[in-house]
Residue, then its C-alpha position, 0 to 999 in steps of 0.5 A: m558405054e559413055n558416061v555423060r555426067n563426067h563431061v567437063d568444060v575446059r577453058l583457056v583464058m589469057c591473063s592480062d593487065g586490068r582484066y579479071d577473066v580468071e577471077i570471073m571464071i573461078v567464082k562461078s558455081n561449076f568451077h572445078s579446078r585450074n592449071i597454070f601453064f609455064f608462062k603465067n599469063l595462060v590458064a586452063i580452067k576445068m568447070w563441071k557441065l551445068e546441064v547434063k544432056s542425056k543420050s537416050i539409052y532406052i532408044d539404043i535397047r529398044i533398037f537392038d530388041i527390035s533387031k534381035t526379034c527380026s533375026y529370030e523371026f527370020h530364023h524360025e520362019y525362013i531358015t528352019s523350013l529350008f533346013r528343018e533340024n539341021c540348023k540351030v540359033m547360035y548365041 
């Protein structure tokens, strides 16, 4: 299952003379770390997500329960009426 809380935002920032884009990103509250590449004017800034949009696990579990119920109903109402005791539900 995917852990949405561990998602990060990575920004590539080019440093140029007189511009302070890197310092602006580092000062933000969601700053995590930075990587300076081989040439000094490209920086990768890793930032935590400010808001976590949860994918509702409840809906996924609910859909699974409904499909399981449908398969059990099919087995008990249709298959057992045809084959009587010669069939079983496999888990």
